Wavefront OBJ file of the C-alpha trace (Angstrom):
o trace
v 180.603 162.779 179.776
v 179.476 162.612 183.292
v 179.002 159.573 185.447
v 174.848 159.297 187.084
v 174.333 156.371 189.786
v 171.742 153.971 188.326
v 170.655 152.919 185.020
v 168.652 155.373 182.762
v 165.248 155.958 183.777
v 163.310 155.524 180.322
v 165.212 151.690 180.410
v 163.497 150.684 183.543
v 160.345 148.872 183.914
v 158.491 151.862 186.204
v 160.794 154.511 184.478
v 158.521 156.152 181.999
v 155.277 155.729 183.916
v 157.289 157.745 186.583
v 159.036 160.264 184.338
v 155.036 160.550 182.854
v 153.707 161.434 186.498
v 156.578 163.851 187.526
v 155.876 165.865 184.541
v 152.398 166.077 185.044
v 152.849 166.836 189.012
v 155.630 169.204 188.540
v 155.246 170.285 184.946
v 158.870 169.367 184.436
v 161.194 166.904 183.630
v 162.481 164.644 186.267
v 165.389 165.872 188.432
v 168.350 163.645 188.493
v 167.836 162.246 191.912
v 163.964 162.542 192.232
v 163.499 158.615 191.066
v 166.220 157.770 193.894
v 164.890 160.173 196.392
v 161.092 158.782 195.577
v 162.386 154.864 195.955
v 164.263 156.032 199.371
v 161.196 157.461 200.943
v 159.539 154.466 199.879
v 162.215 152.108 201.682
v 161.658 153.945 204.902
v 157.763 154.317 204.917
v 157.629 150.142 204.477
v 160.475 149.615 207.083
v 158.679 151.845 209.570
v 155.416 150.016 208.724
v 157.446 146.610 209.220
v 159.084 147.856 212.564
v 155.675 149.024 214.109
v 157.378 152.413 214.835
v 158.977 156.011 212.851
v 162.055 155.414 215.895
v 165.178 155.166 214.136
v 166.462 152.342 216.711
v 163.684 150.220 215.570
v 162.846 150.844 212.021
v 166.402 151.456 210.549
v 167.133 147.248 210.911
v 164.045 146.654 208.573
v 165.391 148.743 206.383
v 167.880 146.595 205.717
v 165.910 143.773 205.268
v 163.746 145.307 203.347
v 163.190 144.015 199.102
v 161.331 147.163 197.006
v 161.006 146.853 193.285
v 161.217 150.691 193.018
v 161.373 152.776 190.251
v 165.258 152.485 189.859
v 165.138 148.588 190.041
v 165.097 146.275 192.765
v 166.111 147.665 195.891
v 167.285 145.153 198.472
v 170.830 145.546 200.979
v 173.591 143.208 201.892
v 174.790 142.283 205.320
v 176.674 145.844 205.698
v 173.767 147.630 204.452
v 175.363 148.446 200.915
v 172.873 148.143 198.049
v 172.975 145.024 196.375
v 173.667 144.895 192.544
v 174.424 148.679 192.104
v 174.564 150.198 188.731
v 176.079 153.294 187.505
v 176.026 154.999 183.644
v 178.014 156.917 181.746
v 176.259 159.745 179.794
v 177.592 161.534 176.716
v 175.985 164.837 175.689
v 175.295 164.480 171.887
v 173.108 166.947 169.832
v 172.491 169.041 173.006
v 171.215 166.188 174.925
v 172.370 163.420 177.425
v 172.795 160.319 175.963
v 173.659 156.978 177.886
v 176.777 155.660 176.443
v 177.036 152.893 178.857
v 175.872 151.120 182.182
v 178.013 149.188 184.313
v 176.147 147.044 187.099
v 177.966 144.905 189.930
v 175.922 141.550 189.939
l 1 2 3 4 5 6 7 8 9 10 11 12 13 14 15 16 17 18 19 20 21 22 23 24 25 26 27 28 29 30 31 32 33 34 35 36 37 38 39 40 41 42 43 44 45 46 47 48 49 50 51 52 53 54 55 56 57 58 59 60 61 62 63 64 65 66 67 68 69 70 71 72 73 74 75 76 77 78 79 80 81 82 83 84 85 86 87 88 89 90 91 92 93 94 95 96 97 98 99 100 101 102 103 104 105 106 107
């Protein structure tokens, strides 16, 4: 058994499309943190665009104000900079494959 951040990718609205694009581009299944890295990159890009700068002092405040519908779900931050409504999923190996057992989300 293992815990992993987020919800099962195949259960998310953009998850299956992400998996298909990943397989097409890289010729393999998605790595565990690939969708998170993808979303984090887009949050940073959008914050830099909003701030009109790639200087951290200018775009970091814009990151906290970002609301983005990503592959991993809706991304938004609270006043402390923590992710709003985080989730994690417990997986178990069944028949040689990781299978989601339960997902816990803070609402």
